[in-house]
Phi, psi and omega in degrees: 000309183283336181299327185273341180268163178267011181275064186295325183301308179292322181296324178287321184296312186298310178297324178296316179298316179298313180299313181299322178296314178297317182300314183287328181276320189251343183093168187284342187257358181288140180303328179282353170266321182296320182302307178294336176298315177297323178298316179299319178297316179298320179295317179298320178293319180296329181270012179059047176238069186297327180293318179293318177299320179296318178302312180296320182294318179297314180297320178296316181293326176294321178294317178297319180296318178298317179299317180296320178295318178296320180296319179298325180291333183275347181292136178290146177282134181252121179261128178262138176250142180274143182266000000 
């Protein structure tokens, strides 16, 4: 809706507010936080703000990498026995 209008100020504010709410309630790694994160990146790209989109993308990839490292630590160790 906002991508097609020139009301960038309001369009920028609302997704940021939504994202911040999800981030503070659910944390950075929750799927319902990641989804609006992608939306913010798309909006920045649509508004021809590649540097801002890049900032969001870098932060998202760092969060995903952290999540993967945390997930790897939680995996049980599997011991193989030789037959």
